[in-house]
C-alpha positions in Angstrom: -21.8 -4.7 3.2 -22.3 -8.4 2.4 -25.6 -10.2 1.9 -26.4 -12.3 5.0 -27.4 -15.3 2.9 -24.0 -15.7 1.3 -22.2 -19.0 2.3 -19.0 -18.3 4.1 -15.8 -20.3 3.6 -14.0 -20.7 6.9 -10.4 -19.7 7.0 -8.2 -21.2 9.7 -9.2 -19.8 13.0 -6.8 -17.5 14.8 -7.0 -17.7 18.6 -5.2 -15.9 21.4 -3.8 -19.0 22.9 -2.5 -20.4 19.5 1.1 -21.5 19.4 1.2 -21.2 15.6 2.8 -18.0 14.5 1.2 -16.1 11.6 4.7 -15.4 10.2 5.6 -19.1 10.0 2.4 -20.3 8.4 0.8 -18.5 5.5 -3.0 -18.0 5.6 -4.6 -17.2 2.3 -8.1 -15.8 2.3 -10.7 -14.8 -0.3 -13.3 -11.9 0.1 -16.0 -13.1 2.5 -13.8 -15.6 4.4 -14.1 -15.5 8.2 -10.6 -14.8 9.7 -11.6 -15.0 13.3 -14.5 -14.7 15.7 -12.3 -13.6 18.6 -13.2 -10.1 19.7 -9.8 -9.5 21.1 -8.3 -8.6 17.8 -8.4 -5.2 16.0 -9.3 -5.0 12.4 -6.8 -3.6 9.9 -6.7 -3.0 6.2 -8.5 -5.6 4.0 -10.9 -6.6 6.8 -14.3 -5.6 8.2 -16.5 -6.7 11.1 -19.8 -8.4 10.3 -22.0 -9.9 13.1 -19.1 -10.3 15.5 -16.8 -11.9 12.9 -13.7 -10.4 11.3 -14.1 -10.9 7.6 -11.6 -10.5 4.7 -12.6 -7.9 2.2 -9.8 -8.7 -0.3 -8.1 -11.8 -1.5 -4.7 -12.1 0.1 -2.5 -13.2 3.0 -3.4 -12.7 6.6 -0.8 -10.7 8.6 -0.9 -10.2 12.3 1.0 -7.6 14.3 0.3 -8.1 18.0 -3.5 -7.6 18.2 -3.9 -6.1 14.7 -5.0 -8.3 11.8 -4.7 -7.1 8.2 -5.0 -8.8 4.8 -2.3 -8.0 2.4 -3.8 -8.2 -1.1 -2.2 -10.7 -3.5 -2.3 -8.2 -6.3 -2.1 -4.4 -5.7 -0.7 -1.3 -7.2 2.7 0.1 -6.1 2.4 2.4 -3.1 5.6 4.4 -2.8 7.3 5.4 0.4 10.0 8.0 1.3 13.4 6.8 0.2 12.2 4.5 -2.6 14.1 4.6 -5.8 11.6 4.4 -8.7 11.6 4.3 -12.5 8.8 6.3 -14.1 7.7 7.8 -17.4 7.2 11.5 -17.7 3.6 12.0 -18.9 3.2 15.8 -18.4 5.6 18.7 -18.2 4.2 21.7 -16.2 5.7 24.8 -14.8 8.2 23.9 -12.0 7.1 20.2 -11.9 6.7 17.1 -14.0 3.9 14.4 -13.7 5.4 10.9 -13.6 3.6 7.7 -14.3 5.0 5.1 -11.8 2.3 2.4 -12.2 0.8 3.4 -8.8 -2.7 4.3 -7.8 -2.0 8.0 -8.5 0.5 9.8 -10.8 3.6 11.0 -9.0 4.8 14.6 -9.1 8.5 15.5 -9.4 9.0 19.1 -8.2 11.8 21.2 -9.6 12.6 22.2 -5.9 13.2 18.5 -5.1 15.9 18.0 -7.7 19.5 18.2 -6.5 21.4 20.8 -8.6 24.8 19.9 -10.1 27.6 20.2 -7.5 25.2 20.1 -4.6 24.5 23.8 -4.9 21.8 25.0 -2.5 19.9 28.0 -4.0 16.5 29.0 -5.2 15.5 27.5 -8.5 15.3 29.9 -11.4 13.7 29.9 -14.9 17.0 28.6 -16.3 16.8 25.6 -13.9 13.3 24.9 -15.3 14.7 24.8 -18.8 17.7 22.7 -17.7 15.7 20.1 -15.7 16.3 17.4 -18.3 20.1 17.9 -18.1 20.0 17.7 -14.3 18.3 14.3 -14.4 20.8 12.6 -16.8 
C-alpha cells in the first residue's frame, strides 16, 4: 500500500449529515487524498482503506451512491457494455470469429454466431457464412 510517511492532501470531507450533494458539487481527488474518515461509508472502485481513512487510489471525481463512495478516473480506457454501438478495427481473422481493436482494455471478439444474417434468417452458421462475413457487415 502507501508509505506511512507520505504527506496527505486533504480533500473536502464527506459527512453523513452534509446537506451538499455530491452530484451538485464536483470533488476532484489525486491518488493519496483522504476522501473521508467516516466509517459509515463503503469503499468502491478507485478507493482503499488505510488506518481508518478512505483514500483515493486514482486521480478522478468522487461519486457517491447512497453509502458507496467511488472515484471515477479522469482518464480511462473504454469499457463496453451490452447494447453499445462501437467502431473498431479488425486486427485478426480467425475461424468463426474476428478480433476487433476497440481501444478498450482488452481486444473485443466478434463471433460469427452473433451476426444477424440477411433478411433476419435464423439458422446455424455454415462455412459459406464464414466466407461471406464481410458482405454481411456492409
